[in-house]
C-alpha positions as CSV (number, residue, x, y, z in Angstrom):
1,M,121.2,56.7,120.9
2,S,122.0,60.2,122.2
3,D,120.2,63.3,120.9
4,F,121.6,66.7,120.1
5,L,120.2,70.2,119.5
6,C,119.7,71.2,115.8
7,R,118.8,74.7,114.5
8,I,118.0,75.6,110.9
9,A,117.9,79.3,110.2
10,T,117.5,81.7,107.4
11,P,118.3,85.5,107.7
12,E,114.7,86.1,108.5
13,K,113.8,83.4,110.9
14,I,114.5,80.1,112.7
15,V,112.8,77.4,110.6
16,F,113.5,74.5,113.0
17,E,114.9,74.2,116.5
18,G,114.8,71.0,118.5
19,E,116.4,67.8,119.5
20,V,117.4,65.3,116.8
21,S,119.0,61.9,116.8
22,Y,120.6,62.2,113.3
23,L,121.1,64.8,110.7
24,N,122.1,64.2,107.1
25,A,123.0,67.1,104.8
26,E,124.6,67.5,101.4
27,T,127.9,69.3,101.9
28,L,130.6,70.1,99.4
29,M,132.4,67.1,100.8
30,G,129.4,64.9,99.9
31,P,126.6,63.5,102.1
32,T,127.5,64.2,105.7
33,G,125.8,62.5,108.6
34,I,125.9,64.0,112.1
35,L,125.3,62.1,115.3
36,A,125.5,63.3,118.9
37,H,129.0,64.3,120.1
38,H,130.3,64.8,116.6
39,A,133.6,66.6,116.2
40,A,133.5,70.3,115.5
41,L,132.9,71.0,111.9
42,I,132.1,73.9,109.5
43,S,131.3,73.0,105.9
44,P,129.6,74.7,103.0
45,L,126.3,73.2,101.9
46,R,125.2,72.2,98.4
47,A,121.6,73.0,97.4
48,G,119.6,69.9,98.3
49,K,117.8,68.0,101.0
50,V,118.5,68.1,104.8
51,E,117.1,65.1,106.6
52,L,116.4,65.2,110.4
53,H,115.7,62.1,112.3
54,L,113.8,63.0,115.5
55,P,113.9,61.1,118.8
56,N,110.3,59.9,118.3
57,K,111.5,58.0,115.2
58,T,109.9,60.4,112.7
59,C,111.8,62.2,110.0
60,L,111.6,65.8,108.8
61,N,112.9,66.9,105.4
62,F,113.9,70.4,104.3
63,K,115.3,71.8,101.0
64,V,118.1,74.3,101.3
65,S,119.4,76.6,98.6
66,D,123.0,76.5,99.9
67,G,124.6,77.9,103.0
68,F,126.7,76.2,105.6
69,L,126.6,73.6,108.4
70,K,128.3,74.3,111.7
71,V,128.7,71.6,114.4
72,D,130.1,72.3,117.8
73,N,129.4,71.3,121.5
74,N,126.5,69.0,120.6
75,L,124.7,71.7,118.5
76,A,124.3,71.4,114.7
77,E,123.3,74.7,113.0
78,I,122.4,75.1,109.4
79,F,122.3,78.6,107.9
80,S,120.8,79.0,104.5
81,P,119.3,81.9,102.5
82,E,116.3,79.8,101.6
83,V,114.8,76.8,103.4
84,K,111.6,75.0,102.5
85,T,109.9,71.9,103.9
86,A,110.2,69.0,101.6
């Protein structure tokens, strides 16, 4: 499975930046899974959990207040006013 770069940021700081194998976020369209080489996408986020599957088979969970998800050129970016580790 291929990996891709993921960045989670608030207006104040970058909360996470690194390679992931899979990302799952709650968007207004419903649960949205992202794998490497995903088509370009911009979507508003619902408040809820963001799940990151890392290449070493571990998982990181974050809670976001809202915001948006942008995917382009093998980079997934989540921008949210408030992000907490879950």
